[in-house]
C-alpha positions, 0 to 999 in steps of 0.5 A, a space after each residue: 708516176 707522172 713525169 714531173 720534169 723541170 720546165 724552161 718555158 710555157 706555151 700559151 694559148 693562140 687566139 687563131 691558128 692562121 698567121 693572118 688571123 693573129 695579125 689581125 688580133 694583133 690589130 685589134 689588141 693594139 687598138 684596145 691597148 692604146 685606148 686603155 692608156 690613152 683613157 687612164 692617162 687622160 683621167 690621171 692628167 685631168 685629176 691631177 691637174 684640176 684642183 676641183 677634182 682634189 676630193 676623195 671621190 677623185 683620188 680613188 678614181 685616180 687610183 683606179 686609173 693607175 691600176 688599170 694600165 698596169 693591169 692590161 699591161 700584164 696581159 695584152 702586150 705579151 699576147 700581142 707579141 706572139 700574135 705579131 711573131 706567130 709564137 706561143 712560148 713564154 719563158 718560166 721567169 716570164 710566167 711567174 712575173 705575169 701571174 705575180 703582177 696580175 694577182 697583185 693588181 687584179 686583187 688591189 683593183 677589187 679591194 679598190 672598188 670596195 673602198 670606192 663603195 664605202 667612199 659612196 656610202 659616207 658621201 650620200 648617207 653621212 654627208 656632214 660627216 665626209 670630211 672628217 671620215 675620208 680626210 687625206 690621211 684616211 684616204 692614203 691609209 685605205 689606198 695603201 691598204 688595197 695595194 698592200 692586200 694585192 701585194 701580199 695575195 700576189 705573194 701567197 699565190 705565186 709561192 704556192 703555184 710555183 712551188 708545185 711540181 708540173 707533172 702534166 707538161 707545159 701547155 697552159 689553155 689561156 692566153 696568159 699565165 692564170 693560176 687555175 691553168 697552172 694548177 691543171 699542169 700539177 699532179 692532183 696530190 699537190 695542188 690542194 694547198 693552192 686550192 685552199 688558198 684560192 677558196 680563201 681568196 674567193 671568201 675574202 673576195 665574196 666578203 668584199 662583194 656582200 660589203 658593196 651590196 650592203 653599202 648600196 642598199 643603204 645608199 638606195 635607201 637614202 637616195 630614195 628619201 631625198 625630197 628633190 628629184 634633182 638630188 636624186 638624179 645626181 646621187 644616181 649618177 655618181 653611184 651609177 659608173 661605179 655599179 657598172 665597173 663593179 658588175 663588169 668586174 665581178 661577173 666576167 671574173 666569176 665565170 671565168 673562174 668558176 667555169 660556169 657554162 664553159 664548154 670549150 677553150 675558146 669560150 674560156 679564152 673569150 671570157 677571160 678576155 672580157 675581165 682581163 682586158 675589157 674593164 681597164 679599156 672601158 673604165 675611163 669611159 664609164 667614169 667620164 660619160 655621166 661626170 661633167 666635172 671630169 669632162 670639163 677637166 679633160 677638155 682643159 687638158 686638150 685645150 692646154 695641149 692644143 695651146 702648146 702645140 700652136 
């Protein structure tokens, strides 16, 4: 029989064995973390302060800019602290909190990306009904549903995962507490319940992905029928950032959770870093790169800050 002793702490996977390399990773992570906070903070401030951006599209972008700092703050600060202090430990309670908040924010963000695809579909395919379909009340309801789905998913997976007896030690082969890695510490007979919950979540995620794909099929059909080249260019410009973020989010997440072509813990570590850290850091850049209205709003924020610093 396996030894199912109680666990008071877990040992996370370190990015490097040498302390000098760990300090180098700390500096890199700190730069990424500050860039994510700054970029998302600028988008939040710009959208909140500019009346022209008080539309459903930018309301959902503002919600995304709220989720991204929370998502990266769940994993990266602990990894930075471990690299700085040359340790791998995380308490049992800290691991539970990390898994809960990551599952909550990850699911809420994917739900929001699905809603944003619907927003683009209504704006391009049914522009005359856009104001009535996505009024302020409807936007608040669908945003609340994204947060609610994330919360319920997180409660389900956290309760299932940590109700299992941990019989395989306390070493987590990841730089943060991730559901598949925690399941590896359980006995083979006990974790089937959580595997079933994971399969259910994956099926829901696939339905959301399918909805996004079908929405963009209709969008591209409508765009290609537009007589004006300028209109087509503008429509593609509004859709491209969302498509890039969805592609990055889904592809890296699928590789990480399905372990496609992963042959070593190091590669698994890199892929998990890509889907958990990179999207929150690059989302503000992707959304502002081809959006002149957002660029103008951010410039106004900088001008306002410079005025008050004089």
